C-alpha positions, 0 to 999 in steps of 0.5 A: 317650551323653553326649559332650563336645567340646573345641574350637569349630572346623570338626571340632567343629561337624561331629561335634557336629552329626552326634552330636546328630542321632543322639540323643546329648547333646552339650556343647561347651567352648572356650577362648572361652565366646562361641564355644562358645555361638555354636556350640551355638546354631547346632547346636541339637538341645539341644547345650549350651555349657559350661566346658571342665572341665564338658565332660569330667566324667561323659561317655561319650566326649570329643572333643579337637577342637583344633589339635595345638599347642593340646592341652597348653593345653586339657588343662591347662585341664580338669585332665587331669593331675589324672586328670579323664579317667581311664577316659574314651574320649578321641578324638584327631583331631589332625595334627601336621604341617607346613602344606602339606607333611605332614611330621610335627612330632613327635619321631622315633618319637613320636606325638601320641596317646601324647603326649596319653595322657601329658598325660591320665593314665588316659584311654583315648585312641583315634586317629580322625577325623584323615584326612578333612576336617570337611566329610565329616561335615557331611551326614546319613549316606547323603546324601553319598558312599559310607561311608568307612573310619575307621582307629582305634588304641587300647589299650582295647577298650571305648573302641574300641567306643564310638568305633566306634559314634560313627563309625557314627553319622556314616556311617563304617565303623570299622576298628581298626588296632591298639593305640597302639603302631601309632598313629605309622603312622596319623599318618604316613599323614595326613602322606602324604595331606596332602602329596599333596593340597597338591601337587595330587594326589588321595591316592585315586589313590595307594592301591590299591583291591584287597583284595590287597597288591602283589607285591614282587620 
């Protein structure tokens, strides 16, 4: 696949490396061309540094790997409001949460994925890759811990399929939770995980590892 990555941070680097290693054509566009060029050079595997607008044109999928408060600027930079991402799977891994606390910063009932869909009309937004730190994807599939489940939400079945394949390419197991009307639930889970982690607790210990639901009295 031809994959565009918007952003030059740790998640962009980890997934860019994983996808290029899997044989995909990866292009990176950042607000800083210098940073994009340095990252592309570091990743190798034919990864290219391009202008942000070029990173989204003619791609099979685009990863929006910027902080939640940089989303509007980046999408404005690529001309998303003009429909440039129409029909493109747009992966949203953002977490709009208070640092160290995990409280969501979006309005009550709002989600970042829905906000992104509004900023990029016609794009097929898929929420994914927002629960694990970037270093989860930095090693070869099978070289690190056991495969992890990547929960996803999206309205378009074809886009979910594409993103699911990209999840598998970096050693994850895709799990579709539902359409974007359930994405707020996924974003709340991220806040829950982040809050526990910063409070010094292992979030894994707070989630039952049995396939059945707890009995409620």
